[in-house]
N, CA, C and O atoms as a Maestro MAE file, in Angstrom:
{
 s_m_m2io_version
 :::
 2.0.0
}

f_m_ct {
 s_m_title
 :::
 protein
 m_atom[304] {
  # First column is atom index #
  i_m_mmod_type
  r_m_x_coord
  r_m_y_coord
  r_m_z_coord
  i_m_residue_number
  s_m_chain_name
  s_m_pdb_residue_name
  s_m_pdb_atom_name
  i_m_atomic_number
  :::
  1 25 108.020 116.313 92.310 1 A "MET " " N  " 7
  2 3 109.068 115.516 92.907 1 A "MET " " CA " 6
  3 2 108.472 114.265 93.558 1 A "MET " " C  " 6
  4 15 109.055 113.185 93.463 1 A "MET " " O  " 8
  5 25 107.334 114.397 94.209 2 A "GLU " " N  " 7
  6 3 106.704 113.254 94.879 2 A "GLU " " CA " 6
  7 2 106.418 112.128 93.895 2 A "GLU " " C  " 6
  8 15 106.629 110.956 94.209 2 A "GLU " " O  " 8
  9 25 105.937 112.481 92.703 3 A "ASN " " N  " 7
  10 3 105.633 111.479 91.690 3 A "ASN " " CA " 6
  11 2 106.905 110.750 91.253 3 A "ASN " " C  " 6
  12 15 106.882 109.536 91.053 3 A "ASN " " O  " 8
  13 25 107.999 111.470 91.104 4 A "LEU " " N  " 7
  14 3 109.269 110.840 90.737 4 A "LEU " " CA " 6
  15 2 109.707 109.851 91.804 4 A "LEU " " C  " 6
  16 15 110.149 108.747 91.485 4 A "LEU " " O  " 8
  17 25 109.591 110.229 93.042 5 A "LEU " " N  " 7
  18 3 110.061 109.366 94.128 5 A "LEU " " CA " 6
  19 2 109.236 108.089 94.262 5 A "LEU " " C  " 6
  20 15 109.697 107.125 94.873 5 A "LEU " " O  " 8
  21 25 108.034 108.064 93.708 6 A "SER " " N  " 7
  22 3 107.243 106.835 93.749 6 A "SER " " CA " 6
  23 2 107.872 105.753 92.877 6 A "SER " " C  " 6
  24 15 107.507 104.584 92.998 6 A "SER " " O  " 8
  25 25 108.799 106.113 92.009 7 A "ARG " " N  " 7
  26 3 109.522 105.150 91.178 7 A "ARG " " CA " 6
  27 2 110.589 104.403 91.989 7 A "ARG " " C  " 6
  28 15 111.066 103.349 91.568 7 A "ARG " " O  " 8
  29 25 110.956 104.943 93.137 8 A "ILE " " N  " 7
  30 3 111.955 104.302 93.995 8 A "ILE " " CA " 6
  31 2 111.205 103.459 95.020 8 A "ILE " " C  " 6
  32 15 110.404 103.973 95.800 8 A "ILE " " O  " 8
  33 25 111.476 102.166 95.004 9 A "THR " " N  " 7
  34 3 110.765 101.248 95.874 9 A "THR " " CA " 6
  35 2 111.748 100.468 96.736 9 A "THR " " C  " 6
  36 15 112.927 100.338 96.406 9 A "THR " " O  " 8
  37 25 111.242 99.963 97.830 10 A "SER " " N  " 7
  38 3 112.048 99.134 98.720 10 A "SER " " CA " 6
  39 2 111.185 97.968 99.171 10 A "SER " " C  " 6
  40 15 110.165 98.149 99.838 10 A "SER " " O  " 8
  41 25 111.609 96.774 98.798 11 A "ASN " " N  " 7
  42 3 110.865 95.564 99.109 11 A "ASN " " CA " 6
  43 2 111.854 94.556 99.682 11 A "ASN " " C  " 6
  44 15 112.836 94.222 99.019 11 A "ASN " " O  " 8
  45 25 111.622 94.067 100.887 12 A "PRO " " N  " 7
  46 3 112.575 93.133 101.493 12 A "PRO " " CA " 6
  47 2 112.823 91.882 100.646 12 A "PRO " " C  " 6
  48 15 113.842 91.213 100.818 12 A "PRO " " O  " 8
  49 25 111.915 91.567 99.750 13 A "GLU " " N  " 7
  50 3 112.053 90.385 98.897 13 A "GLU " " CA " 6
  51 2 112.872 90.663 97.634 13 A "GLU " " C  " 6
  52 15 113.238 89.740 96.907 13 A "GLU " " O  " 8
  53 25 113.152 91.928 97.385 14 A "ILE " " N  " 7
  54 3 113.908 92.310 96.185 14 A "ILE " " CA " 6
  55 2 115.199 92.991 96.623 14 A "ILE " " C  " 6
  56 15 115.173 94.046 97.257 14 A "ILE " " O  " 8
  57 25 116.321 92.380 96.280 15 A "ARG " " N  " 7
  58 3 117.656 92.910 96.584 15 A "ARG " " CA " 6
  59 2 117.807 93.274 98.061 15 A "ARG " " C  " 6
  60 15 118.420 94.284 98.406 15 A "ARG " " O  " 8
  61 25 117.242 92.442 98.914 16 A "ASN " " N  " 7
  62 3 117.333 92.616 100.371 16 A "ASN " " CA " 6
  63 2 116.831 93.970 100.863 16 A "ASN " " C  " 6
  64 15 117.329 94.495 101.859 16 A "ASN " " O  " 8
  65 25 115.854 94.529 100.172 17 A "GLY " " N  " 7
  66 3 115.255 95.781 100.602 17 A "GLY " " CA " 6
  67 2 115.997 97.036 100.183 17 A "GLY " " C  " 6
  68 15 115.619 98.142 100.572 17 A "GLY " " O  " 8
  69 25 117.048 96.876 99.394 18 A "ARG " " N  " 7
  70 3 117.767 98.073 98.915 18 A "ARG " " CA " 6
  71 2 116.838 98.889 98.020 18 A "ARG " " C  " 6
  72 15 115.979 98.319 97.347 18 A "ARG " " O  " 8
  73 25 116.994 100.204 98.000 19 A "PRO " " N  " 7
  74 3 116.160 101.027 97.122 19 A "PRO " " CA " 6
  75 2 116.376 100.627 95.661 19 A "PRO " " C  " 6
  76 15 117.501 100.614 95.160 19 A "PRO " " O  " 8
  77 25 115.270 100.303 94.995 20 A "CYS " " N  " 7
  78 3 115.302 99.852 93.601 20 A "CYS " " CA " 6
  79 2 114.414 100.741 92.743 20 A "CYS " " C  " 6
  80 15 113.640 101.556 93.245 20 A "CYS " " O  " 8
  81 25 114.548 100.561 91.456 21 A "ILE " " N  " 7
  82 3 113.734 101.297 90.502 21 A "ILE " " CA " 6
  83 2 112.508 100.456 90.165 21 A "ILE " " C  " 6
  84 15 112.629 99.353 89.632 21 A "ILE " " O  " 8
  85 25 111.353 100.974 90.473 22 A "ARG " " N  " 7
  86 3 110.058 100.371 90.149 22 A "ARG " " CA " 6
  87 2 109.978 98.875 90.444 22 A "ARG " " C  " 6
  88 15 109.521 98.102 89.602 22 A "ARG " " O  " 8
  89 25 110.406 98.473 91.598 23 A "ASP " " N  " 7
  90 3 110.350 97.067 92.030 23 A "ASP " " CA " 6
  91 2 111.127 96.120 91.122 23 A "ASP " " C  " 6
  92 15 110.929 94.907 91.178 23 A "ASP " " O  " 8
  93 25 112.004 96.663 90.292 24 A "MET " " N  " 7
  94 3 112.874 95.814 89.488 24 A "MET " " CA " 6
  95 2 114.104 95.485 90.325 24 A "MET " " C  " 6
  96 15 114.283 96.041 91.409 24 A "MET " " O  " 8
  97 25 114.928 94.614 89.846 25 A "ARG " " N  " 7
  98 3 116.141 94.224 90.568 25 A "ARG " " CA " 6
  99 2 117.302 95.161 90.213 25 A "ARG " " C  " 6
  100 15 118.466 94.776 90.329 25 A "ARG " " O  " 8
  101 25 116.997 96.360 89.791 26 A "PHE " " N  " 7
  102 3 117.996 97.362 89.424 26 A "PHE " " CA " 6
  103 2 117.999 98.416 90.526 26 A "PHE " " C  " 6
  104 15 117.021 99.144 90.696 26 A "PHE " " O  " 8
  105 25 119.103 98.497 91.277 27 A "THR " " N  " 7
  106 3 119.126 99.389 92.439 27 A "THR " " CA " 6
  107 2 119.477 100.823 92.064 27 A "THR " " C  " 6
  108 15 120.068 101.097 91.020 27 A "THR " " O  " 8
  109 25 119.094 101.713 92.949 28 A "VAL " " N  " 7
  110 3 119.457 103.122 92.808 28 A "VAL " " CA " 6
  111 2 120.985 103.247 92.765 28 A "VAL " " C  " 6
  112 15 121.530 104.012 91.969 28 A "VAL " " O  " 8
  113 25 121.659 102.500 93.616 29 A "THR " " N  " 7
  114 3 123.120 102.536 93.664 29 A "THR " " CA " 6
  115 2 123.728 102.158 92.324 29 A "THR " " C  " 6
  116 15 124.659 102.816 91.859 29 A "THR " " O  " 8
  117 25 123.215 101.109 91.700 30 A "GLU " " N  " 7
  118 3 123.753 100.679 90.408 30 A "GLU " " CA " 6
  119 2 123.617 101.775 89.361 30 A "GLU " " C  " 6
  120 15 124.540 102.017 88.583 30 A "GLU " " O  " 8
  121 25 122.467 102.435 89.344 31 A "LEU " " N  " 7
  122 3 122.275 103.498 88.360 31 A "LEU " " CA " 6
  123 2 123.196 104.682 88.645 31 A "LEU " " C  " 6
  124 15 123.786 105.249 87.725 31 A "LEU " " O  " 8
  125 25 123.318 105.048 89.904 32 A "LEU " " N  " 7
  126 3 124.203 106.162 90.260 32 A "LEU " " CA " 6
  127 2 125.659 105.833 89.931 32 A "LEU " " C  " 6
  128 15 126.413 106.715 89.519 32 A "LEU " " O  " 8
  129 25 126.058 104.580 90.108 33 A "GLU " " N  " 7
  130 3 127.418 104.175 89.753 33 A "GLU " " CA " 6
  131 2 127.662 104.288 88.247 33 A "GLU " " C  " 6
  132 15 128.756 104.662 87.824 33 A "GLU " " O  " 8
  133 25 126.659 103.971 87.443 34 A "LEU " " N  " 7
  134 3 126.795 104.122 85.990 34 A "LEU " " CA " 6
  135 2 127.010 105.589 85.631 34 A "LEU " " C  " 6
  136 15 127.879 105.918 84.823 34 A "LEU " " O  " 8
  137 25 126.213 106.468 86.238 35 A "LEU " " N  " 7
  138 3 126.369 107.903 85.986 35 A "LEU " " CA " 6
  139 2 127.738 108.391 86.461 35 A "LEU " " C  " 6
  140 15 128.398 109.168 85.771 35 A "LEU " " O  " 8
  141 25 128.160 107.933 87.636 36 A "ALA " " N  " 7
  142 3 129.452 108.357 88.185 36 A "ALA " " CA " 6
  143 2 130.612 107.863 87.328 36 A "ALA " " C  " 6
  144 15 131.672 108.488 87.298 36 A "ALA " " O  " 8
  145 25 130.416 106.747 86.633 37 A "SER " " N  " 7
  146 3 131.487 106.212 85.784 37 A "SER " " CA " 6
  147 2 131.637 106.995 84.487 37 A "SER " " C  " 6
  148 15 132.596 106.803 83.739 37 A "SER " " O  " 8
  149 25 130.675 107.881 84.228 38 A "GLY " " N  " 7
  150 3 130.771 108.710 83.030 38 A "GLY " " CA " 6
  151 2 129.765 108.384 81.944 38 A "GLY " " C  " 6
  152 15 129.730 109.054 80.912 38 A "GLY " " O  " 8
  153 25 128.949 107.370 82.160 39 A "MET " " N  " 7
  154 3 127.925 107.054 81.156 39 A "MET " " CA " 6
  155 2 126.907 108.185 81.099 39 A "MET " " C  " 6
  156 15 126.547 108.768 82.122 39 A "MET " " O  " 8
  157 25 126.458 108.480 79.907 40 A "THR " " N  " 7
  158 3 125.418 109.493 79.750 40 A "THR " " CA " 6
  159 2 124.058 108.840 79.953 40 A "THR " " C  " 6
  160 15 123.929 107.616 79.924 40 A "THR " " O  " 8
  161 25 123.051 109.675 80.159 41 A "GLU " " N  " 7
  162 3 121.692 109.146 80.294 41 A "GLU " " CA " 6
  163 2 121.299 108.371 79.044 41 A "GLU " " C  " 6
  164 15 120.664 107.320 79.136 41 A "GLU " " O  " 8
  165 25 121.673 108.887 77.876 42 A "GLN " " N  " 7
  166 3 121.325 108.228 76.623 42 A "GLN " " CA " 6
  167 2 121.991 106.854 76.522 42 A "GLN " " C  " 6
  168 15 121.373 105.903 76.044 42 A "GLN " " O  " 8
  169 25 123.237 106.744 76.964 43 A "GLU " " N  " 7
  170 3 123.932 105.456 76.937 43 A "GLU " " CA " 6
  171 2 123.276 104.459 77.887 43 A "GLU " " C  " 6
  172 15 123.124 103.283 77.555 43 A "GLU " " O  " 8
  173 25 122.893 104.931 79.057 44 A "ILE " " N  " 7
  174 3 122.239 104.052 80.031 44 A "ILE " " CA " 6
  175 2 120.911 103.555 79.473 44 A "ILE " " C  " 6
  176 15 120.602 102.366 79.558 44 A "ILE " " O  " 8
  177 25 120.135 104.458 78.908 45 A "LEU " " N  " 7
  178 3 118.830 104.071 78.364 45 A "LEU " " CA " 6
  179 2 118.979 103.112 77.184 45 A "LEU " " C  " 6
  180 15 118.130 102.243 76.985 45 A "LEU " " O  " 8
  181 25 120.038 103.259 76.408 46 A "ALA " " N  " 7
  182 3 120.280 102.343 75.289 46 A "ALA " " CA " 6
  183 2 120.700 100.964 75.786 46 A "ALA " " C  " 6
  184 15 120.281 99.949 75.230 46 A "ALA " " O  " 8
  185 25 121.522 100.923 76.828 47 A "ASP " " N  " 7
  186 3 122.010 99.650 77.366 47 A "ASP " " CA " 6
  187 2 120.972 98.931 78.225 47 A "ASP " " C  " 6
  188 15 121.002 97.706 78.343 47 A "ASP " " O  " 8
  189 25 120.070 99.677 78.815 48 A "TYR " " N  " 7
  190 3 119.050 99.113 79.704 48 A "TYR " " CA " 6
  191 2 117.675 99.609 79.233 48 A "TYR " " C  " 6
  192 15 117.112 100.530 79.824 48 A "TYR " " O  " 8
  193 25 117.141 99.001 78.178 49 A "PRO " " N  " 7
  194 3 115.907 99.508 77.553 49 A "PRO " " CA " 6
  195 2 114.675 99.489 78.452 49 A "PRO " " C  " 6
  196 15 113.680 100.144 78.142 49 A "PRO " " O  " 8
  197 25 114.723 98.757 79.549 50 A "TYR " " N  " 7
  198 3 113.587 98.722 80.470 50 A "TYR " " CA " 6
  199 2 113.580 99.934 81.401 50 A "TYR " " C  " 6
  200 15 112.604 100.157 82.116 50 A "TYR " " O  " 8
  201 25 114.654 100.712 81.398 51 A "LEU " " N  " 7
  202 3 114.691 101.941 82.195 51 A "LEU " " CA " 6
  203 2 114.104 103.089 81.390 51 A "LEU " " C  " 6
  204 15 114.100 103.074 80.159 51 A "LEU " " O  " 8
  205 25 113.612 104.076 82.110 52 A "GLU " " N  " 7
  206 3 113.046 105.276 81.489 52 A "GLU " " CA " 6
  207 2 113.781 106.500 82.011 52 A "GLU " " C  " 6
  208 15 114.399 106.464 83.076 52 A "GLU " " O  " 8
  209 25 113.706 107.574 81.251 53 A "GLU " " N  " 7
  210 3 114.379 108.812 81.653 53 A "GLU " " CA " 6
  211 2 113.935 109.247 83.050 53 A "GLU " " C  " 6
  212 15 114.745 109.729 83.841 53 A "GLU " " O  " 8
  213 25 112.659 109.076 83.346 54 A "ALA " " N  " 7
  214 3 112.146 109.462 84.669 54 A "ALA " " CA " 6
  215 2 112.776 108.627 85.786 54 A "ALA " " C  " 6
  216 15 112.879 109.094 86.920 54 A "ALA " " O  " 8
  217 25 113.197 107.398 85.478 55 A "ASP " " N  " 7
  218 3 113.871 106.566 86.480 55 A "ASP " " CA " 6
  219 2 115.201 107.190 86.876 55 A "ASP " " C  " 6
  220 15 115.568 107.198 88.051 55 A "ASP " " O  " 8
  221 25 115.912 107.708 85.897 56 A "ILE " " N  " 7
  222 3 117.200 108.361 86.174 56 A "ILE " " CA " 6
  223 2 116.980 109.606 87.018 56 A "ILE " " C  " 6
  224 15 117.703 109.838 87.987 56 A "ILE " " O  " 8
  225 25 115.994 110.399 86.656 57 A "GLN " " N  " 7
  226 3 115.693 111.602 87.426 57 A "GLN " " CA " 6
  227 2 115.265 111.253 88.843 57 A "GLN " " C  " 6
  228 15 115.615 111.954 89.792 57 A "GLN " " O  " 8
  229 25 114.509 110.173 88.987 58 A "ALA " " N  " 7
  230 3 114.075 109.736 90.323 58 A "ALA " " CA " 6
  231 2 115.271 109.348 91.180 58 A "ALA " " C  " 6
  232 15 115.324 109.678 92.365 58 A "ALA " " O  " 8
  233 25 116.229 108.651 90.584 59 A "CYS " " N  " 7
  234 3 117.432 108.250 91.335 59 A "CYS " " CA " 6
  235 2 118.241 109.463 91.762 59 A "CYS " " C  " 6
  236 15 118.746 109.510 92.884 59 A "CYS " " O  " 8
  237 25 118.367 110.429 90.890 60 A "LEU " " N  " 7
  238 3 119.112 111.644 91.238 60 A "LEU " " CA " 6
  239 2 118.387 112.432 92.332 60 A "LEU " " C  " 6
  240 15 119.023 112.972 93.238 60 A "LEU " " O  " 8
  241 25 117.073 112.495 92.247 61 A "THR " " N  " 7
  242 3 116.286 113.175 93.273 61 A "THR " " CA " 6
  243 2 116.424 112.459 94.610 61 A "THR " " C  " 6
  244 15 116.592 113.100 95.647 61 A "THR " " O  " 8
  245 25 116.352 111.140 94.586 62 A "TYR " " N  " 7
  246 3 116.502 110.331 95.794 62 A "TYR " " CA " 6
  247 2 117.885 110.558 96.412 62 A "TYR " " C  " 6
  248 15 118.005 110.738 97.624 62 A "TYR " " O  " 8
  249 25 118.919 110.549 95.580 63 A "ALA " " N  " 7
  250 3 120.284 110.765 96.076 63 A "ALA " " CA " 6
  251 2 120.422 112.155 96.687 63 A "ALA " " C  " 6
  252 15 121.091 112.319 97.708 63 A "ALA " " O  " 8
  253 25 119.800 113.148 96.075 64 A "ALA " " N  " 7
  254 3 119.862 114.503 96.616 64 A "ALA " " CA " 6
  255 2 119.203 114.571 97.983 64 A "ALA " " C  " 6
  256 15 119.714 115.232 98.886 64 A "ALA " " O  " 8
  257 25 118.081 113.897 98.142 65 A "LEU " " N  " 7
  258 3 117.399 113.888 99.444 65 A "LEU " " CA " 6
  259 2 118.238 113.167 100.491 65 A "LEU " " C  " 6
  260 15 118.333 113.627 101.629 65 A "LEU " " O  " 8
  261 25 118.845 112.050 100.123 66 A "ILE " " N  " 7
  262 3 119.683 111.301 101.057 66 A "ILE " " CA " 6
  263 2 120.896 112.130 101.487 66 A "ILE " " C  " 6
  264 15 121.325 112.063 102.638 66 A "ILE " " O  " 8
  265 25 121.433 112.897 100.567 67 A "SER " " N  " 7
  266 3 122.639 113.682 100.881 67 A "SER " " CA " 6
  267 2 122.352 114.828 101.854 67 A "SER " " C  " 6
  268 15 123.283 115.426 102.394 67 A "SER " " O  " 8
  269 25 121.093 115.134 102.078 68 A "LYS " " N  " 7
  270 3 120.733 116.200 103.023 68 A "LYS " " CA " 6
  271 2 120.802 115.724 104.474 68 A "LYS " " C  " 6
  272 15 120.569 116.499 105.401 68 A "LYS " " O  " 8
  273 25 121.123 114.448 104.660 69 A "THR " " N  " 7
  274 3 121.231 113.905 106.013 69 A "THR " " CA " 6
  275 2 122.264 114.695 106.799 69 A "THR " " C  " 6
  276 15 123.378 114.910 106.322 69 A "THR " " O  " 8
  277 25 121.910 115.120 107.979 70 A "LYS " " N  " 7
  278 3 122.821 115.929 108.793 70 A "LYS " " CA " 6
  279 2 123.914 115.080 109.423 70 A "LYS " " C  " 6
  280 15 125.048 115.528 109.593 70 A "LYS " " O  " 8
  281 25 123.559 113.855 109.765 71 A "ARG " " N  " 7
  282 3 124.523 113.012 110.463 71 A "ARG " " CA " 6
  283 2 124.219 111.552 110.169 71 A "ARG " " C  " 6
  284 15 123.064 111.128 110.199 71 A "ARG " " O  " 8
  285 25 125.242 110.805 109.890 72 A "ILE " " N  " 7
  286 3 125.079 109.384 109.640 72 A "ILE " " CA " 6
  287 2 125.644 108.628 110.835 72 A "ILE " " C  " 6
  288 15 126.797 108.825 111.218 72 A "ILE " " O  " 8
  289 25 124.830 107.772 111.413 73 A "ILE " " N  " 7
  290 3 125.252 106.979 112.570 73 A "ILE " " CA " 6
  291 2 125.519 105.560 112.075 73 A "ILE " " C  " 6
  292 15 124.612 104.905 111.561 73 A "ILE " " O  " 8
  293 25 126.756 105.077 112.226 74 A "PRO " " N  " 7
  294 3 127.064 103.714 111.790 74 A "PRO " " CA " 6
  295 2 126.216 102.690 112.524 74 A "PRO " " C  " 6
  296 15 125.973 102.819 113.724 74 A "PRO " " O  " 8
  297 25 125.770 101.683 111.806 75 A "ILE " " N  " 7
  298 3 124.960 100.622 112.405 75 A "ILE " " CA " 6
  299 2 125.818 99.639 113.163 75 A "ILE " " C  " 6
  300 15 125.444 99.187 114.245 75 A "ILE " " O  " 8
  301 25 126.965 99.305 112.604 76 A "ALA " " N  " 7
  302 3 127.823 98.278 113.220 76 A "ALA " " CA " 6
  303 2 128.704 98.833 114.310 76 A "ALA " " C  " 6
  304 15 129.477 98.092 114.916 76 A "ALA " " O  " 8
  :::
 }
 m_bond[303] {
  # First column is bond index #
  i_m_from
  i_m_to
  i_m_order
  :::
  1 1 2 1
  2 2 3 1
  3 3 4 2
  4 3 5 1
  5 5 6 1
  6 6 7 1
  7 7 8 2
  8 7 9 1
  9 9 10 1
  10 10 11 1
  11 11 12 2
  12 11 13 1
  13 13 14 1
  14 14 15 1
  15 15 16 2
  16 15 17 1
  17 17 18 1
  18 18 19 1
  19 19 20 2
  20 19 21 1
  21 21 22 1
  22 22 23 1
  23 23 24 2
  24 23 25 1
  25 25 26 1
  26 26 27 1
  27 27 28 2
  28 27 29 1
  29 29 30 1
  30 30 31 1
  31 31 32 2
  32 31 33 1
  33 33 34 1
  34 34 35 1
  35 35 36 2
  36 35 37 1
  37 37 38 1
  38 38 39 1
  39 39 40 2
  40 39 41 1
  41 41 42 1
  42 42 43 1
  43 43 44 2
  44 43 45 1
  45 45 46 1
  46 46 47 1
  47 47 48 2
  48 47 49 1
  49 49 50 1
  50 50 51 1
  51 51 52 2
  52 51 53 1
  53 53 54 1
  54 54 55 1
  55 55 56 2
  56 55 57 1
  57 57 58 1
  58 58 59 1
  59 59 60 2
  60 59 61 1
  61 61 62 1
  62 62 63 1
  63 63 64 2
  64 63 65 1
  65 65 66 1
  66 66 67 1
  67 67 68 2
  68 67 69 1
  69 69 70 1
  70 70 71 1
  71 71 72 2
  72 71 73 1
  73 73 74 1
  74 74 75 1
  75 75 76 2
  76 75 77 1
  77 77 78 1
  78 78 79 1
  79 79 80 2
  80 79 81 1
  81 81 82 1
  82 82 83 1
  83 83 84 2
  84 83 85 1
  85 85 86 1
  86 86 87 1
  87 87 88 2
  88 87 89 1
  89 89 90 1
  90 90 91 1
  91 91 92 2
  92 91 93 1
  93 93 94 1
  94 94 95 1
  95 95 96 2
  96 95 97 1
  97 97 98 1
  98 98 99 1
  99 99 100 2
  100 99 101 1
  101 101 102 1
  102 102 103 1
  103 103 104 2
  104 103 105 1
  105 105 106 1
  106 106 107 1
  107 107 108 2
  108 107 109 1
  109 109 110 1
  110 110 111 1
  111 111 112 2
  112 111 113 1
  113 113 114 1
  114 114 115 1
  115 115 116 2
  116 115 117 1
  117 117 118 1
  118 118 119 1
  119 119 120 2
  120 119 121 1
  121 121 122 1
  122 122 123 1
  123 123 124 2
  124 123 125 1
  125 125 126 1
  126 126 127 1
  127 127 128 2
  128 127 129 1
  129 129 130 1
  130 130 131 1
  131 131 132 2
  132 131 133 1
  133 133 134 1
  134 134 135 1
  135 135 136 2
  136 135 137 1
  137 137 138 1
  138 138 139 1
  139 139 140 2
  140 139 141 1
  141 141 142 1
  142 142 143 1
  143 143 144 2
  144 143 145 1
  145 145 146 1
  146 146 147 1
  147 147 148 2
  148 147 149 1
  149 149 150 1
  150 150 151 1
  151 151 152 2
  152 151 153 1
  153 153 154 1
  154 154 155 1
  155 155 156 2
  156 155 157 1
  157 157 158 1
  158 158 159 1
  159 159 160 2
  160 159 161 1
  161 161 162 1
  162 162 163 1
  163 163 164 2
  164 163 165 1
  165 165 166 1
  166 166 167 1
  167 167 168 2
  168 167 169 1
  169 169 170 1
  170 170 171 1
  171 171 172 2
  172 171 173 1
  173 173 174 1
  174 174 175 1
  175 175 176 2
  176 175 177 1
  177 177 178 1
  178 178 179 1
  179 179 180 2
  180 179 181 1
  181 181 182 1
  182 182 183 1
  183 183 184 2
  184 183 185 1
  185 185 186 1
  186 186 187 1
  187 187 188 2
  188 187 189 1
  189 189 190 1
  190 190 191 1
  191 191 192 2
  192 191 193 1
  193 193 194 1
  194 194 195 1
  195 195 196 2
  196 195 197 1
  197 197 198 1
  198 198 199 1
  199 199 200 2
  200 199 201 1
  201 201 202 1
  202 202 203 1
  203 203 204 2
  204 203 205 1
  205 205 206 1
  206 206 207 1
  207 207 208 2
  208 207 209 1
  209 209 210 1
  210 210 211 1
  211 211 212 2
  212 211 213 1
  213 213 214 1
  214 214 215 1
  215 215 216 2
  216 215 217 1
  217 217 218 1
  218 218 219 1
  219 219 220 2
  220 219 221 1
  221 221 222 1
  222 222 223 1
  223 223 224 2
  224 223 225 1
  225 225 226 1
  226 226 227 1
  227 227 228 2
  228 227 229 1
  229 229 230 1
  230 230 231 1
  231 231 232 2
  232 231 233 1
  233 233 234 1
  234 234 235 1
  235 235 236 2
  236 235 237 1
  237 237 238 1
  238 238 239 1
  239 239 240 2
  240 239 241 1
  241 241 242 1
  242 242 243 1
  243 243 244 2
  244 243 245 1
  245 245 246 1
  246 246 247 1
  247 247 248 2
  248 247 249 1
  249 249 250 1
  250 250 251 1
  251 251 252 2
  252 251 253 1
  253 253 254 1
  254 254 255 1
  255 255 256 2
  256 255 257 1
  257 257 258 1
  258 258 259 1
  259 259 260 2
  260 259 261 1
  261 261 262 1
  262 262 263 1
  263 263 264 2
  264 263 265 1
  265 265 266 1
  266 266 267 1
  267 267 268 2
  268 267 269 1
  269 269 270 1
  270 270 271 1
  271 271 272 2
  272 271 273 1
  273 273 274 1
  274 274 275 1
  275 275 276 2
  276 275 277 1
  277 277 278 1
  278 278 279 1
  279 279 280 2
  280 279 281 1
  281 281 282 1
  282 282 283 1
  283 283 284 2
  284 283 285 1
  285 285 286 1
  286 286 287 1
  287 287 288 2
  288 287 289 1
  289 289 290 1
  290 290 291 1
  291 291 292 2
  292 291 293 1
  293 293 294 1
  294 294 295 1
  295 295 296 2
  296 295 297 1
  297 297 298 1
  298 298 299 1
  299 299 300 2
  300 299 301 1
  301 301 302 1
  302 302 303 1
  303 303 304 2
  :::
 }
}
């Protein structure tokens, strides 16, 4: 799991520090939205050839870890 999570990066210079896939301008949120819309992994990989299957698994693993948060405190 640790190796998968190394694919998720956060750089203030890329997409304002949002979690991205391998320092690309493709965010974890964007990939999760594609999956939530009903696209299959195969469709995503065909439409975005620079993504890899492990990137999808990394995003799902990251989302699972985030969902374990006990309490979310609003910033604003």
